[in-house]
N, C-alpha and C positions, 0 to 999 in steps of 0.2 A: 346378724349379731344380736345376741341376747341382751336384755336389760342389764344384767349383771356385768356383762363384758363392757357395755358402754359406760356404766358406773365406774368401772376399774379404770378405764382410759381417761375419763374426766378427773378422777381422784389423782392419777399420775400426772396429768397436765397441771392441775392446781398446785400439787406438791412441788413439781419441777420449777413452775413459774415463780412460786413464792421463794424457793431457795435461790433462784437466779436474781430476784429483786433485791435479796439481802447481800449476795456475794458477787453478782454480776455473771455467774455461770450456774449451770445446773439443769436447765429446762430440757434441752435435748438428751443430755446424759441420762436423766431419769425417765423422761417420756418416751423416747424412741424404742429402748428395749422392751418396755411394757406393751407399747402399742404394737410392736412388731409380732408379738405372740398372737395377736388376733387379725392383723391386717397385712403382715409381711413388711419387710424393711423398706421396700421402695415406696409403698403407700404411706407409711408412717413418716418418712422423711418429707415426702410431698405435702402431706396434711399440715405438719407443724412449721414448714418453711415461712409462710407468711406471718403467723402469729409470733414466731421467734423473731422475725425481722421488726415487727411492730414493737414488740417489747424491747428489743435492743435500741431502737430509735427513742423510745420514751425514756429508758435508763440513760442513754448518752445525753439526750437533751436536758435532762434534770441535773446532770452532773457536769455540764459544760464549763462551769466556773473553775474547774480543776485542770483544764487543758494545758496551762502553762506548766504543770507539774508532770506531764507525761513525757516519755523519752523514746525517740524514734518511732513514734506511732505512724506517721505518714508513710514511710518506707515499708514498714511492717505490713500496713494494710494494702499498699499498692501491689506488692508481690503476692500477697495473700489473695487478692482478687483474681489474679491470673491463675494462681493455684487452684482456686475454687472452680473456675470455669473448666480447667483441665480435669480436675476430679470428678465433676458432674457429668462430663462427657463419658467417664469410665463406668458410671453407675450401671450395674447390671451386666458389665462386660468382664471386669476383674473380679474374681471370687471374694466375697465380702469377708470370708474367714482369713484369707491372706492379708487384706487391708487392716482388719482389726487386730490381727497378730502383731503386725508391726507396731500398731499403735500402743498395744499393751506392754511390748518391750520397751518403747520409749518412756512410758509412764513409770514402769518399775525402775528404770535407770535413774529417772529424776527424783523419785521418791527416796531411793537409797541414798542418793547424793544429798538430799535435803536432811536425812536423818543423820548422816555421817558429818557433814559440814553445812549446817544451816546458814551460816553467815558468809559463805563462799559467794564472791561476786566477781564477774569478769571485768577486766580494765575497759575503760570508755571506748578505745579504739576497736576492741574485739566485739563489743556489744553493737557498735555501729555496723560492723562487718557481718556479723552472724545474724542480727535481728531480722533483716529482710528475708533471708533464707528460712529462718524459723517461721516467718509469716507465710511464705510459700508453701512450706510443709503443712502448716495448719489449714490453709486453703484447699489443699488437695484432700485432706481428710474430711473437711466440711462438705466438699462437693461429692466425695465418692461414698462416704458413710453418714453424713449429717452430724458428725461429732467431731469438733476441733477444740472443744473447751479445755481439755487437759493440757494441750500443747500451748494454747494462748494463755491460759492461767499460769502455767508452769513458768513461762518466759517472763511474764510481767511481774509474777511474784518474786522472781530472782533479781529483778531490778529495784527492788525495796522501795516501791512507790508508796505514797500515802493511800489510805483506804479509798478516798474519793478518786484519786488519779488512777488507781488500779481498776476500779469499777468502770470508769470512764473509758479507760483504754481498751479493756477486753470487750466491752459492750460495743465500742466503735468497730473493732476488728470483727466482732461477730456480725455486726450490722452490714459492713461492706462485703465481706466475703459471703455472707448468707444472701445478700441481694443478688450477687453474681450468680450464686447457685440457683436461686429462685427463678432468675431470668432464663437460664439454660433449661430448668424443668418445665417452664411455661412453653418454651420453644418446642421442646420435645413432646409436649402434650400431656405431661405427668400431672398437671394440676387440673385437667379437664374433669368435670363432674365432682371435684372435691372442694370447690371455693365455698360452699355453703357450710361445710364442716370447719373450714379453716377460719371463716368469719366468726363462727360461734366461739372457737377456741381463742380467737384474738380478743374478744370481749373479756374472757376469763382472765388471760394473762395480764391484760393492761390493768385490770382491777387490783392486781397484787403488787403493782410498783410502789404506791405510797405506803402500803403496809410494810413492805421490805425495807423501805428507806427508814421507817420508824425502828424497826427491829435492829438494823445495823447500827443506828446511833447509840444503842445500848450496849454494844459489844466493845470490849477493850481491844487495843491493837494486837496484842498477842493472841487473844481468843480469835479474832477475825483470821489471823494467819494460820492457826491451827485448823480452823474450819475450812479454809481453802485447801490446805494440805490434805485433810480428811476426804474432801470432795474429789480431789484428783485421784488419791489412792483408791477411794471407793468406786470410782468410775472405772479404774482399771480392773478391779476385782469383778465388777458387774459385766464388763465387756468379755473378760476371760470366761466367766460362767456361760455367757451367751455363746461364745465359740464352742466351749465343750459340750453344751447341750446340742448345738447343731451337728457336732461330729457324732454324738450319741445317737 
């Protein structure tokens, strides 16, 4: 790997982790596609697993005061962990293009719904019923593709939580499903020989947490919601481009 390629990877990690520190999401969405160009998707997912978990832990801990404002988070995460284990076991077995194509369709449907009816909100009883299954689906994508941000963010965005509760919710979900994924990767041996790089990236991502918190405090509520919507939509476009590039 050339010096330029290493610099590009570090820049992608820095940008992704900073965006995540502001919004609670964005690190794998930004970093995995770029890293995959040089290392392949399996290596990219394995290398960022530990840094991503560390950043989620830091973000969740710093926003723990908002835990009373969350909704259905325990059930969402519990089923998400199961989904992450199942998804990680399929890594390298199910074609990545198929997994990501389903994810793109889900993202597109959610973005269109947000543009048409941005204030739509499910009744409480339906949210309690659907939430855990959405968590399971997010876990599957986290384990199989290393990207669950669009699903997790879309669901919690639809709950109309406060900014702090939103960030806490998605960071907690990412932490638990990501930890389950990391455990499976470790058992499979996918982390062997990559811990040094993971440790270096962990230092980088943790340094962005306080910076992101300060930037978030300067955003208005509507601006923050538009930023989340843009990130989810942008991730869908990026994944679609990645799929088409692979086909080409």
